[in-house]
Phi, psi and omega in degrees: 000125180282136176260120181276133174247105185292342175291342177258314180289335176240052189300327184294337178281339188244007179226152176190156174287146177283134175084001183216135179268129177244155179265137177224166176244114187267124178285162173296130182226152176269148181219147162274126189230149171218131180266159173187187177208160177105174181298120181295341179282342184228343186288127178296327180297325179293314180297319178297324178298316181291322178301329182267322185300316183294309182295325179293317181294320180290322176297322174294319177303311183293327177293328181292336179296331181296339178253016176078024178242129176229147182203160176275127178303123182294165182291162176294142179229161177213139168258134186226137178203171176212156178301324171251109186305334179296333179296330181282312181298324181277001176064035174275081196294335180294344182257005184279151168242153185203161170230114177267146190197157176228133183295140176241126182301160184290347179271358175289122182269155179306321179298327178294319181292314182299319180292324181291322177296317182293322177296317179294324182300328182294334179261326190253350182089205181297137181284150174304142185296336181270000181299127182199164171251121191205145177283160175223124181237097184270327182066228185296133183206159172247140177211159181215167173260125173257130177246121178129196183299143173301327184287352179263010183283339188309310182299321179296317182291324177297318178296319178298311185289318190267338184240301189292310181296314178298321182295333181262002181068039184244154176223177186288140177234021181160172182288161173302138185233130176238143179236122188266099185281341182247149176270109184297346177282341186240351187244136175300141183307320181292347181250006179299136179245124183225129171279127176253124185231140173229113173298140184223164174210164177301139180292000000 
């Protein structure tokens, strides 16, 4: 059985030059998602989201083997926004809203997701009310690779919002999107690799 690694088969979604934003076309993809708000470093809702996303995603992966499909579980991703966009660039995290998510291949059936949630519930209790399997269709987007602390993303995002997008006649077409290529438990902060993506449309 061949194991698919989407970081290789969909390489354009998981790679970008550091220090420069490139334009890509993101296809519609399925995700296991959980919503929340508040500082990810302290919010109980954020910890609960991570506690649920991984066991559900891995249970779906193992279920897919029964239909002859195997794959590497994709990395954690997050959609981030705030009522005032300046709160995000300025890292006022207590005002942030977010959707944490892990990509689910198109061959994952709804029954796989339902069974995975039930399996996780036996260990974790009641599931977050926003837990769902749902597509995301971002389309045109700009993205770059950020290397270093998450808290050092501000200048790159400010340049994107204040210089790059206006110069290209673009505006926001969805929330800020991050893809976490590194495991912060095993990687030094200065070496963390994160894809920063912004869906865009003509102004």
